N, C-alpha and C positions, 0 to 999 in steps of 0.2 A: 170787110169784116174778118178777124181771127179767126183759127181754129177752134176755139174754145166757144166762139159763139156761133159757129155753126155744127149744127149736130151730125150734118150726113159729112161732113170730112173727118169729125171725131170718130166717128163710127166705121168709117173706110179705113182710117190709120189703127184704130182696134182690130181691125178685120186681118191688115197685113201684119201687124204684131203677133197676132195669134197664128200666124200660116207660118210664119218664120220662125218662131220662138221655138219648135222643137230640133231643129238642124242646129241653131245657135246651143241649145242644150246638150246636144250629143258633142259637139267640137269642143265644148266645155270641158264634158268627160276625156275626151279623145286627149286633149292638153294634160289634165290630170294626172291619167293615166300613162300615158308615154313620156311625159318631160317630169313627172312626179311634181308637179304644181300644186299648190294650194290652190284653192277655188278662187281666191281674191286675184292671186297672181295669175291664174288662167283667163280669168275675164281680161283682165290688164293687160294679158297679152294679145287675145282677141281683138280688142279696142286698138291697140296701138299698129296690128298689122293692117287692119282697117283705114285706119288714118293716115299712115305712113307709104300705102299705096292706093288711096283713094278708092277704096272698092268697099262696096256695101258691106256691113258686117254679115249677113246672111249669105251672102256670097262667098265672103272669107270662109264661113262656119261650113258651108257646102262643100268648097276643095278640099278642106281638111277632114272632113267626114269621107269623101272618096277615097281618102290615101288609106282608109282602113279596108277596102275593097281591091288594093292594088295600085290603084290611080297615083300619077306622080302628081304631086303639089307644082303647080307653075312656078318657073324660077322666080318673079318677082314677089311672090308671097312667100317662098321659102327665103328668100333671101331677108326678107321684112321679118318673119318669125324666127331666124336664127338670132337676128338683131333684139328683136324683143325677148327673147330670152335669155340672151347674154346681159339685156340689162336690168331684168329683174333681180333683185336681191336672193343672194346666195341659200339663204333658208328658205326662198318661197319657190323658186323654180330648179330641177334639175339641172345638169351641165349634158343631158344627151343630146342637144342639137346637132 
């Protein structure tokens, strides 16, 4: 039975999304402010870092948000972030990485 056919699984998925969305939104804002990304570019950078490091999006987001409190971004995420920002079109992301 697929998730769409299982209301309990779908409910659990929605609960997880509601729990992780705030930190993802915060990280989205951090990227937009720190690197002058457009909203769309910031989203693509977050997704690229998650995919290229095989790290859940909300874990990437939490690590990025923690940098606003003085914590260092782990090396593997920092490397992937720099690459994702470089890959973003010039008019969509600043070169502050």
